C-alpha positions in Angstrom: -1.9 6.6 40.2 -2.1 10.3 38.8 0.7 10.4 36.5 -0.5 7.1 35.2 -4.0 8.9 34.4 -2.4 11.9 33.0 -0.5 9.6 30.7 -3.2 7.8 29.3 -6.4 9.9 29.6 -6.4 11.3 26.1 -5.7 7.7 24.3 -8.5 6.2 26.6 -11.0 8.5 25.6 -9.8 9.1 21.7 -13.2 6.9 20.8 -15.6 8.6 22.8 -14.4 11.9 21.6 -14.5 10.5 18.2 -18.0 9.5 18.6 -19.5 12.6 20.0 -17.8 14.1 23.0 -15.7 16.3 20.7 -18.6 17.8 19.1 -20.4 18.0 22.4 -17.5 19.9 24.0 -17.3 22.2 20.8 -21.1 23.2 21.0 -20.8 24.0 24.6 -17.5 26.0 24.4 -19.2 28.2 21.3 -21.0 30.0 24.1 -18.1 31.0 26.1 -17.5 34.9 26.3 -15.5 37.3 28.3 -13.5 36.2 31.4 -13.7 32.6 31.4 -12.7 30.0 34.0 -12.3 26.4 33.4 -12.2 24.0 36.4 -10.8 20.8 36.4 -9.2 21.4 32.8 -7.4 18.2 32.8 -4.9 17.5 29.9 -6.4 20.5 28.1 -8.6 18.8 25.7 -11.1 22.0 25.5 -8.1 24.5 24.9 -8.3 24.4 21.1 -12.1 24.7 21.2 -12.3 28.0 22.9 -13.2 31.2 20.6 -10.5 33.2 20.1 -10.4 37.2 21.0 -12.5 39.3 21.3 -15.1 37.0 22.5 -12.7 35.5 25.1 -11.1 38.2 27.0 -9.0 35.9 29.7 -9.0 32.2 30.0 -8.1 30.8 33.3 -7.7 26.9 33.6 -7.4 25.3 37.2 -6.1 22.2 37.4 -4.9 20.8 40.6 -3.1 17.7 39.6 0.5 18.4 38.3 0.7 15.7 35.9 -2.6 17.0 34.1 -1.7 20.3 34.1 1.5 19.6 32.5 0.0 18.2 29.7 -2.4 21.2 29.3 0.5 23.5 29.5 2.2 21.5 26.7 -1.0 21.7 24.8 -1.4 25.3 25.0 2.1 25.7 23.7 1.4 23.4 21.0 -1.8 25.4 19.5 0.0 28.7 20.2 -2.6 29.5 22.7 -0.6 31.8 24.8 -3.6 33.7 26.7 -4.2 30.9 28.8 -3.2 31.4 32.6 -2.9 28.1 34.7 -3.6 27.6 38.3 -3.2 25.2 40.8 -6.0 24.9 42.8 -9.0 22.5 43.2 -12.3 23.9 43.2 -12.9 24.4 46.7 -10.1 26.6 47.1 -9.8 28.6 44.2 -8.0 31.7 44.7 -10.1 34.4 43.2 -12.5 37.2 44.4 -16.3 36.8 44.2 -18.0 37.5 40.8 -14.6 37.3 39.0 -15.8 35.4 36.1 -18.2 35.9 33.1 -18.4 32.1 32.4 -17.3 29.2 34.3 -16.7 25.9 32.5 -16.4 22.3 33.8 -16.4 19.2 31.6 -16.6 15.8 33.3 -15.9 17.4 36.7 -18.6 16.7 38.9 -18.4 13.1 39.0 -14.8 13.2 40.8 -15.4 16.2 43.5 -15.4 15.3 46.9 -18.9 17.6 47.3 -20.7 18.6 44.5 -22.7 20.7 46.4 -19.3 22.6 47.7 -18.2 22.6 44.1 -21.3 24.4 42.8 -21.6 26.9 45.6 -17.9 27.7 44.7 -19.0 28.0 41.2 -21.8 30.5 42.0 -19.3 32.7 44.0 -17.1 32.9 41.1 -19.7 34.0 38.5 -20.6 37.5 37.7 -24.2 38.4 37.9 -25.7 37.1 34.6 -22.8 34.9 34.2 -23.1 31.3 32.8 -21.9 28.1 33.7 -21.1 25.5 30.9 -20.8 22.0 32.0 -20.7 18.7 30.5 -21.2 15.8 32.8 -21.8 12.0 32.8 -24.1 10.4 34.8 -25.7 7.2 36.6 -27.4 5.0 33.9 -30.7 4.8 36.1 -32.7 4.5 32.9 -31.0 1.4 32.1 -30.8 -1.0 35.0 -28.2 -3.4 33.5 -25.8 -0.7 32.7 -26.2 0.7 36.3 -25.7 -2.6 37.7 -22.3 -2.6 35.5 -21.4 0.7 36.7 -22.0 -0.1 40.3 -20.0 -3.5 39.8 -17.0 -1.4 38.1 -17.3 1.9 40.4 -14.9 0.8 43.2 -11.9 0.3 40.8 -13.0 3.0 38.5 -12.6 5.3 41.2 -9.3 4.4 42.0 -7.7 4.6 38.5 -10.4 7.3 37.1 -9.1 9.9 39.9 -12.2 9.6 42.2 -14.8 9.4 39.2 -18.0 8.2 40.3 -19.8 6.4 37.9 -23.1 5.9 40.0 -23.4 9.7 40.8 -26.7 11.1 40.5 -25.4 14.4 39.4 -28.4 15.7 37.6 
């Protein structure tokens, strides 16, 4: 299933990206500075949106799924973003010393990790004092009971095709 998801992810998300997600990503990433780590970088959809040097000193993208990472690496080459270091590691076992980054970025990540508290502790460990966690997440539609009911109905199937994405996780 990971290969299938990697192959369709960008096409599947195209309308959502055009409607608003791309603009939200661009606004979020405009605040990235210094040594930056993106966790769960997927297909590299964020790569074209990062500021250039000197605002960004280093850019590291951690993606444990080989199929997603290959697409991210191809995207980096296509946009001539040669400054990206790719790491094959999940959030729980990132191979970096404490306080290694000025900014940690995650977009649409916490819905799919096994343990959000462990993930957030890892992010905190990696941030330098005064660092920033830039994130964009989706949440359970608790303010809309009919939408939440729909999310609950499709979640078991969605977790399988969506790489463990929990539609009803109370991310906030």
